[in-house]
N, C-alpha and C positions, 0 to 999 in steps of 0.2 A: 306133966311135962314133954313127954316124948312126942305124945300126938299132937300137943298144942304146938310144937315146935315144926314137925311135919307139916300140921293144916296151915299153921305161916308161910312155910315154904309152897306147898300149893296152889295158894291163894298169890305166892307173888308172882309165881311162875306162869300161872293165868293171866296173870295183870300185865306180865311181859310179850306174851304169845300174842297180847291184844293188842299190845302199842305195835308191836313189829308190823299183825295184819294191816292196822288201820295206816304205819306208815308207808307199806308196799301199797296201799288203795292211792295213798295219797300222791306218792312218787307217778306212779301208772296214770294218775290225770293229770299233775302237770308235768312230770319229764316222761310224756311217750316215746319221743324220740330214743332217748338214751337206752332206758328200763325195754322198749320195744325193741331194737337190734339185738338188745340181749337174750331176750325171750322168746325172739323170733331165730335166732341162732342155734337156738337150744331145740324148738319144737319144728319150726317150718321143713318140710324135705322139699328135695329134687331129684327125682327118679328121670333119671335117660331111658327110652325106648330105641331098641334096637342099636344104641351106643352114638344117638346123635343127639347135643345138644351138651356144650361140656360146662357145665355150671359152678360157680364156687363153693356150692354149700354141699358137703361131704357126709350129710348124716347119715347114719345105715336105716334110720325107719325111712321103707320106702314101699310106695305101692306102684302096680304095674298099669299101663294105659292097657283101656279092653281094646283097642284097635292094635294091633301090630305094623301094619302098613302104614299109619298115619292117613287113613280117612276120615269123614266125620259124616254122620250121618243129620243133615240138615232139613229138618222138616220134610222129610221124605225123600232129600235127594242127597245122594253121598257124592261128597268134594274132597279131594285126594290131594293133599299136601306135602310135602319133599322130607319137611322135617317136624318131629313131633317131641314134648314134654310132659309130662305129670306131674305135678306136686300134690302131697298127701301126707298125711299123720296116722298114728295108733288109732286101731279100731275102738279102743276103750278112752281115748280123750274125746269129751263131750264136745271140744272145741275142732273136730278135723275137721280137713278140706281135702275137701276132692275137686280141683281143680286143672284142668289140661289146655297146654295150648300146642298149637299145630303152626307153622309156618312154610311159606315159599319166599324168594325173596330174589330180586333182580338189580344186579350190582349196573351202575345207570354209565361208570367208568367217570362221571364230573365232580365228584366227591358227595354224592347222594345215590340214592337205591330205594327203593319200591319194594316195602315190605307187606308182602299179601298174609292175614293169621286169620286166627277164628280163636274163641276160646269155648270152654266145654264146662260149665261147672252144676253140680249135683248141689245144687242150694235154692232155696227160697228166701228173694231178699235183691241184692247187689251183686253184682262181680264185676272187677276193675281191671283192666291194662293200662300201662301207663309206660312214658320214660320221664326219666328222673333230668333236672338240670344239670347243669359241668358238675355240680359238689357229691353228684351219687345218691343221695338222701331226696326222701318223696316232697319234702319242702320246694316250693317252686317248680315242681314238675307237673308235667300235664295226663292227662287220663281220658280212656273212653270209658265210661261206665255203663253196666248193661242191667237194669232193674224189670222187677216181674212189675207188670203192665197188667190188670183186670180188663180196661177200657181200649185196650190195644187189639187188633184184631189178630196179631202175630203174638201176643201174650207177653212182651217184653217193648225195652223201649232203650234206645241206646244217646246218649248225650256225651260232649266231652265238657271237660273240667280244667279249670288251674287250680293247683294245689296251693293255696295261699296260706294254708295254718293246719293244724291239727284237729280242732272243731268244724262238725257241720258247716258250720256258717261261712265258714272260710273256703269252704270248698264250690268253686263257684263257676261256672260258663264264661265266658267260653277259654278253650285249649290254646295251645301256642302249638298244637300239633295240625301239622299240613294235611288233612283226610281227602283221601281221593274217591273213596265210597265206603259206606256201612249200613250192616243191617243188624236186626234181633230178631230171636224167638223165645219162646220159654211156656212154662207151664209151672203147678206148684211146686215141683221139685226139681225143677233142670233149667238153666238160662244156656243158650248158645249166642255167641253174637260173631259176625264175620265183618272184616276190617281193610282197606289197603291205606297204606302210609307212603307218605314222601319221606325218607329220614337221612337228616345229614350225617351220614355213616356211609364208605364202600371201603374197598380193601380190606387192610389188616383189622381198621375198624371193625368190620362184622363179627370177627374174631372175641372181642371184648365188650360187646353190647350192653349198657345197663337199663334193666328192665325194671317196673312195676307190678306187682299183682296184689290182690285180697277181695278180702270176701265180707260181705258186711251185710245187717240189720237195714229194714226199712222202718220208718215211727209210723204210726196211725195216722199220718196225714199223706202218708207215700215219699217225704221227702229221705233222706241219706242221713245214717245213723253212723257212730263212728266203730269201726271196726276191731273184735277183738284182737288182743296183741300177737295172738298164735295164728290171725287169718291173714295176715300182711306182710309183706316184705319185699327191700330190693334184690335183685340178685344180678350178677353178670354171665352174659347166655353168648354161647359161640350160635353166629348165625347161619357160617358158613356152611354145615350142614346142608340148608336150608337153598343155598344156591341153584340158580336155574336160569333161562336163556330168555324165555318168555313164561308168562302168568297164565293162568288157568280165567275161566271164565268167572268175575264172581257173582255169589247166588244173592238175592232177594231173601227180606224172612220169608217165613211159611210158619203157620202153627204149628205146635209141637201133638197135632192129632192125628187118630189112624185116616181120618179125612181132609186132608190140607183144604183148606178157604181157598177159593177162586182168586187166583193171580189178580192183584192189582192193574189199571189201565197203564198208570206210569207211575212207579215208585221212583220217591224221590229222597232224596240227602236231606238230613235235617235242616233247617235253618238255624244261625248263631243267637244265642241270644244278646251275644257284644256288638254284634251286628247292626242291632235297630232296637228304639223302645218296644218291649212286647207286652203282651195280657200281664198283670202282676205277677210274676215269680220270684222269691228272693231264696236267698241260703241256697242250699243244695237242692232245690226244688227247681229245676230247671224243664221248660216247656218236652213235652215227649217228642223225641222222635224217631216214632216208628215207620217202617217203612208202610206209605198211604199216598192215595189216588193224591195226581197232582192235576188240577184244573187250571184252564186257562185264566190269567189275573182278573181280579172281577175288577168293578170301577174304584177307584180310590176311594176310601171312607173322608167324611168329612174332616176336619180340623188338624187335617196332617199340612207340614210345614210346606207351601205353596205346592201344592199336589205332590209332594216327595211320598210317596206309599208306593211299596211294593207287595200284591198278596203273593207268597212264597211258601210252599211246602202248606196250604190250607194255613197259613197266619196273615196275616197285615201287617206289615214293617212298616215302620213311621223312621224318615230319616230328617235332618234335619235342613240338609240342604239336596239339591239334585240338579242335572244338567243333561239336556239330548245333546248328542253328541252329532249335530247334524256336520256333514251330509252321507253324515255313515248309513247306509241302507239297513232296513228294517226295525226304523225305529229307535235306536241304540241309546240308550238313555245309563248314566254314571248317577247314583244317591250316595250321599255318605253323611254320617257324623261324627266329629273329634273329639276324643276326651280324654283326659290326660294318663299320664302311662303308673300306674302308681309304681311299679320295679326304676324308674328313671326318670332323669329329669326329660325325657322326650314325650311322646306322646301316641297313642292310637285311635288309627283310622279306620272305621266300620264302615267298610263301602258296600255298594252292590252292582251288579250289574245287568241286564236286562235287553234283548235284542230279537227280533225275527232273523232265524236265520239255520239252515240244515247242518253249517260246519262251526264257525269260531269266532271269539270275539276277544280280543283283548285289550287292555290297560295296562300302562304302566308308567315309568319315568325313563326319561332320554338321559346318555350321558354328555350329549351336548343337544341343546335345543332342537327341535324339531328334527333331530338324524334317527333313524331307525337306529342305526350301526351301534353295539355296545349299550344298548339299554337294556332294563329290565322290565318284563310284562309279567301280570297274570293272565291267562288264556283258561275260557272255559270255552267248550270243543263238547260236539254230540260225541257219546257212547253208544254204540248199541250193545255192548255187553257190561255195562253199569246199571246198576238196580238203579239210578236216579235216572237214566238217559241221558244224562251229562257227567264231565268231571272238569275239576279246576284243578289247577298247577302251577307253580311260578316255574319260567323260563328264561332264559340268556338270549339275547339279539346279537350273534356274533358276528353274522354279514345279511345279506338279501335275499341269499337261496333258503329254500326250506329245510334241507338238509343241517345249516346253521342255524336253525332257529329249537336247543337244547334244552329239555326240561331240565331245570337245577333249583336243589331243594333251598342254595345259597342266596339264589336272585335278588330274593326280596324276604325281607324277615315276616315270615307269613305267622300271623299267632294262630289263625283258623281258616278255615276254607270250608266252602259247600257249595253243591251245584246239583241245578236239575233241569230237566225238560218238560214242558207243560204240556198238554193235550194238544192245543192247536199250534204246536212247534215253536214256542218261544226257549231261547237259554237263558236259564236265570244262572246267578252265583252269589254266593254272599262270602264277605271273607274282614277280615281283619288283620291290617299289617302297623307291623311296630315301627312308629317314626324317628327317625333321631330327633328330628326339630322339634320343638315344644309349641304348644296350642299358640302363644305368640310372634315365634318363627313363622309358625304356615298363613300367620294373616299376609305374610310375602308371597306374592303369584309364585309356584313351584311349575315349571314345565312338565306338559303329559304330552304322550301317546297314547293313537287310540286305532285300531283295525279291526275290520270284517274281513272273512276270506271263507273260501271252501276246505274240506277236508279230502283226503286221497281215499283210495278204498280201503288203505290199511290203516286209516283214519290219523293220517297224519297231516298236520296243518301245510297248507299249499298257498302259494303267493295270493295276494289279494289283487284286485283291481287298483287301478290308479285312483279311480275315485273313490276308493273305499277304505280311505285311512286319513286323518286327523291329526291334528298338533296345535299346543296353544298352552296357555297356564291358567291354573285353578289357583283362588284364592282360596284355601281348603281351610283357615283360620276365621273368617269372618262368618257371621248369620246373613249375607246378601252374597246370593252366588256373584262371582267374578271370572267367567271365565269369557277367555277368550278362541274361538276355535276357528283355524287357520287350515287351509288345507293347501297344498303344491298344486299351484294350475299349470305348470309346465306341460303336462299332460295334456289338459285342454286347449291349449296354444298351438302345440306340436301336432293335436290333429284336427283343428281349425283350418290350418293354415295349409297342411297335408290334403286334408277333403276337398277347400276350396282352388287348390293348385291340380291335383297328379287327379281329385275323383270328380272337376265336373270343367275347369277350364283348360285344359289340354284336350279332353274327350270333344268339347264344344270345340275348340281349335282345328281336331280332325275334323269334323263334319262341315266347318267351313272352306279347309282346302279341298274336300271331295265334290261338295255340293254348291258351291258358291263362285264357281269360275268363270258365269255367265255377266259378273260385275268388274271386269277384269280393268285396270290390277289393282283394286280396292279390297279383294279376297285375300292377295297376297300380302300385303301389306297389315292387314286385319289379322291374319293367321301368323304370321311373323311376332307382330307385338303381342295377340295373346301369350303364344308359347313361349315365346323370353319372359314375360310377365309371370305365365305360371311356372317356368324355369325358376326362378329367381326367388319368387314365391316359397318353392317346394324346397331350395339348398336351404331357405332360413327354420321349415319345419324341418327338415334335414339336424339344422346344428340344435336346435330345442332336444330333438329327441337326443343326439348325443351329449348334449349339455345335461338330461336325466341321469345318466350317468352308470346306468345299470347293465350290468355283463352276464346275468344272470338271470332266467326266470321260469314260467313255465315253457312248455311246448308251444303254445300259440302265442307267446310273446317273443320266443324266440325266431320261430318262421317269422312272425310280423319284421323282426330288426332286418332279418338276411332277406326277405323278398325287398324291406325299403331299400337299404343298400344297392341291391339289384335295379329297380325302378331309376334309382338317383345317378347310378353308372349310365344305365342306357340314354338316360335323359341329356349327359355329357358326351356321350359319344354325339346324338343328337346335334348336338350345338357345335362341334368339332368338325362334323360332316358337314355344315354350312360353311364353315370358314375354309373349308378344301373342296369346295363344292367345283367339278370340272366346268368347264363352257359348253353351251347348250352346241356347241359343234361339234365337241369332243366324241368320239365313238366309244366311250363306254359311258358317256353319260347316262344311258338306259339301266347301265348297270346299278349306277350311283344312285338311282332314281328305287330302283329294286329294294335296295340296302336302305332307303329311308323307309320307305314306306312300312315295309316289314317290322324293321327295328322298333320304328313308330307305336303300329300295330301292338305289337308284344308288350311293351313299356304299357300301354294302356289297359291293355289286358291283367297284367300283374298289378298295377299301380289300384284298377276298381277291388280286386280281389284283395289286396292291402287293405283299402280300407275298411274292407268287413271285419280284417283279422284286425285291424285297428280296434273297432269299437266294438269285440268282443272283450279285449283286453283294458277297457276303461270301465264298462258298463253291459252288464247282465241284462239288465231288461230290454225290450223291445223298441222302444220307444224311437231308441235313435236310428235303430237298421231299419225301420218303416220309413222314417223320414227319409232316410239316403237312397232308400230303395224307390222311394216315389220321385226323387230327381235326376236320378239316374234313368230311371225307365223310362222318362220321358225324353232322355237323350237319345238312349236308343231305339225307342218308337220312332222320334226323328229321322235318325238314319235309315230303319225299315223301312218308313214309308218313300223317302225319298230314292231306296234305292229299287222298289219296285215300281217306282212313277219313270226312273233312268231305263228298265230292263222292258220295260211296256209299252214306251210310244215310241210307233214307228220310227220318226226322226233320228233317235237317241240310242239306238238300239246297239248300234257300233262304237258309238258314245260314251257307253255304261260305265268307262272305269277308267280310270288315270292311266292302267296298263295300255287301255286303247291308245291313249292319246302320243303314249311311249312311242308305239309301234308306227308311226308317221302319220296318223291320221289325220287328214284334214276338216275341222270345222268351220262352217260359215259363223263368220264375228257375232257376237252377243247371244249364240246357242247356251241352253240352260248349262251343260256340260263345261268345256272348255272352251275359250277364245284361240284364232290363232297366236294374238298377242301372250296370252298363256303360256302356250307350248316355245314363244319364242325367246321368253322370259325364262325356262326352264323350271317349271312348275315345283312348287316343294311339295 
């Protein structure tokens, strides 16, 4: 009886333990968020190094960083960070985690910061770093995930994902991170990744910054598998120990071998999965984004919508629509696809920019149609220190000066972005923007602005030429492009008026006054008519220039404006001088003549110089320079020939200048230079 009772108790005990075990397994599968939080709070560890990075986790189980100066050996290159943090667990735990985070951060002072970070994980599978949504949990967050890649030259790839659920099929690219650069490297036991993000946090927000970290396995097909509960968590970290004023140069990926592989020609940031249609890739199996050589875009493949394809990061991306942004230089193009936003009633605009330039290209939306100030744009620019050769980020346009174009993470709702520079010098960017309008609402034309410009030596965006901007509207929601590209014609009108008046007519009028006095008195009337007409045309050109309304600009533009006002001021003095011209018998008439000649000559010299400065602000190409040089060259050559004739003809040696006639020389009527009637009329 006793043994039988004991036997029944053992059987019931084993059954109870079995039920509890299966209930735990069921709970882990169906409620990972709540159970995971309890388990990871117990098992995960957060260990500061050098007392940097204050984390919410206070578990006594800790492991130390191998490097105490927050430096990381990335493929044979030492990269130093300002702060670092290690996560670990007991050595006896079969699910131990060895995950190190390194970072430096620059507070941009406008509500956003640039986070330069790296992870180092002793793991063979995948390692993730992410930022949760406002709720602080994994669901709805975004992450960069590095995974082992046997076909990648660096041994690893890095892709960005949106964490839409707790199953692998719900983890899909693209993320909602603003990615400035990224690269990865790895081998069978170690994964490393470096990345630079634009985050919407600054000031006090940096002291309590939420992050996600996790390690997990890969499936037989290389796809992401769910991580063990003990190998992932959300944490609150203090980023302020990593504050710096400038960031170190980003490092490209390199294999973790004794002999690093040769550096790629141009390493490009990965293309985004949602930005266009790709080769088949479902679930968490995103296209590899290893640092790779980027070649010039190949010929667009057949079947793309109206040729709306882009060769980006060794992939051919196809878009529903595209538009050439003429008259922007460099063959600037915009490509886009619109899809519903599963998290709101709005939509996602997946787009790309493509342009031939060594500077920058911006595209965005104005606060007021056709007006730059107040607009929000996405700017892709060349970046010598970036692994991809280019960077892309959102900016706010607060004024016309380059200093007022500020990088701002809150300017646009950027889901993800990536940039690259091709071997033939084209700048390319892919992006996904969260739009408040639904697809149906986007069927109404939406105003846009776009421009191409140069960079300073510090790689800051400089003001674009007047001809290098466009504005208009785009119907993003329809399947057929409905773009009305418009440009500001005021610079062209101003330029033509000034070239015709001060750049051509007034110099010709000067030649008439000096070399055509033999046809007296017609030379005088012709000279006066041409100069007065040219002056009035110049005043109209000045008015258009003032109407353009820009008070700031590049050094060339500022010089052009200043000289323009001086030239028009001298022209006004000439007109006033005619009104107060003394009589021909007046003793000081010769001094008035000297004044009239030399002020006129100074105005013409400055005007010709200013025409060239104006051409430089309008167009960097040489065509306009050559055309105007030919025209003014003919005028100057004519003047030089006539001057030689005057000096070398015996009967005109003493008559070779206006100044000679002023001294009282008598000239036979009808001679080439001046007649007595001309002198009597008080020649201009």
